[in-house]
N, C-alpha and C positions, 0 to 999 in steps of 0.2 A: 348444437353443441356435440362435439366428438370427444369421447372419453377413451376410446381404444378400439380394438378390433377383436372380434370373436370369429372362430372358424369351425366348420363342420365338414371335414373331408370324408366323403363317402367312398368306400372301397367295396363297390357293389358285388363284385365277384366273390368277395370274402364275407359278405353280409355284415360288414363292420364299418364303424366310423372312428375317426380320430378327431378329437376336439382340442381346441386351444384358445388362449386369450392373451392379448397384450394390452395392458392398460397404461395410459400415461401417468407418470409419477404422482400428479396431484390427486389421482383417484384411487391410489392403492389403499388397501385396508378398509374399504367401505362395504365390502361384501358383494361387489359386482361379479367377481369371478365365480362365486358360489351360485349366484342367481343365474348367471349364464350357463353354468354346468347343469343345473336342474332343468332349465328350459331346453337345452340341447339334448339332454337325456330323454325328455318327453318327446321331442321331435324324432329322435332315433328309434325309440321303442314304441311309442303310441301312434306316430304318424307313418314312419317309414317301415315299421315292423322288421327292423334289422336285429341281429343276434348279439353283437358285442360293441361296446363303446370303450375307447382307450384314450389315455391322456398321459403326458410325460412332462417332467420338469428337469432343468439342469441341476445336477448335483451341486449342493451348496446354496441353492435358492431356498432358504428356510421358510419364507412366507408362502411361496407356492407349494412347498412340501406340506406345510400345515393345512392349507386350505384344501388341497387335493386329497390328502389323507382323510380329512373330515367328511367330505361328501362322498368319497369312495366308500368309506365305512358306513355312512348313512344308507347307502344303496347296496350293501352286501358285497361290494367288490373287493379287490385285493391288489397288492403290489405284485407285479409279474416278473420284473427284471431290473437289474442294474446293468447298464450297458456302458462299458468303458470305451472312451475315445469315439463316441457316437457321432459327434458333429464337429467337423473342422471349423476353425475360426481364424480370422486375420490372414486369409490366403495361405494357411498352413504355417505361418510364422509364429504361432502361439500354440500352447497345449490344447488339444481338442477338448470339447466339453463332454463330460460323462452325463448320462441320463438315467432317471428312474422312471419306470413305466408302470402304469396301473390299468386295470380293466374292470368293467362291470358287464355282466351278461344280462340278456333280457329276463332270464329266470331270476337272477339276483334282484333286478329292478322290480319285478312284479312281487316277489316275496317280501320286499321292503315296503310295498304299498304304493309304488309309483311316485311320481313327482307331485308335490302339492302345487296348487295354482299359485302363480306368482302375481302379487299385487304390488303396484308402486305406491309407496308411502310418500306423499308430497313433501313431507318434512325431510326426507332423505335423498331427494333428487338433487344432484350436485349443482352448485352454482357455477356459472361460467368463470373461467379463470383467465387472467391476462398473461400467465406464465407461458412463454413460447414452448412449443412442443419440441423436445430434443429426442429424435428417434433413436440416436445412438444410446442415449442414457436410458430411454424407456425400454429398449430391447437388449440391454447389456447383460442379461442373465443375473442381475443383482438381486435386490431385495423385493422386487415387485411380485405381485401375485396376479 
């Protein structure tokens, strides 16, 4: 079963990663983005020994904002920037998206006690869905986290 995509883009020369997630609509609001964040922070700082992890969301995506602010705060990070007109869309025929960017340093992460071990609760593992995947809707910068 495929519920979405998570990424960890390593910028080795900057000792930094940028993380992201895109979940299909039926799986929004189940805590998967936060689980992904904690797991990728562990990889970033505990395995790769890098210095900074960053993440961003489109302005207006309140679900992503809430979940990112939650785990960024849990690990002592902060909001770094509001970037106007950061991402073009619709081949330049629509207003560009604005972004909010956050970061967590290795020191922040360690001061917060690192990431707890993630255990899967069989009661919360998603059931397969017959709803077709609509990538345009899943990635529209809307309400998903």
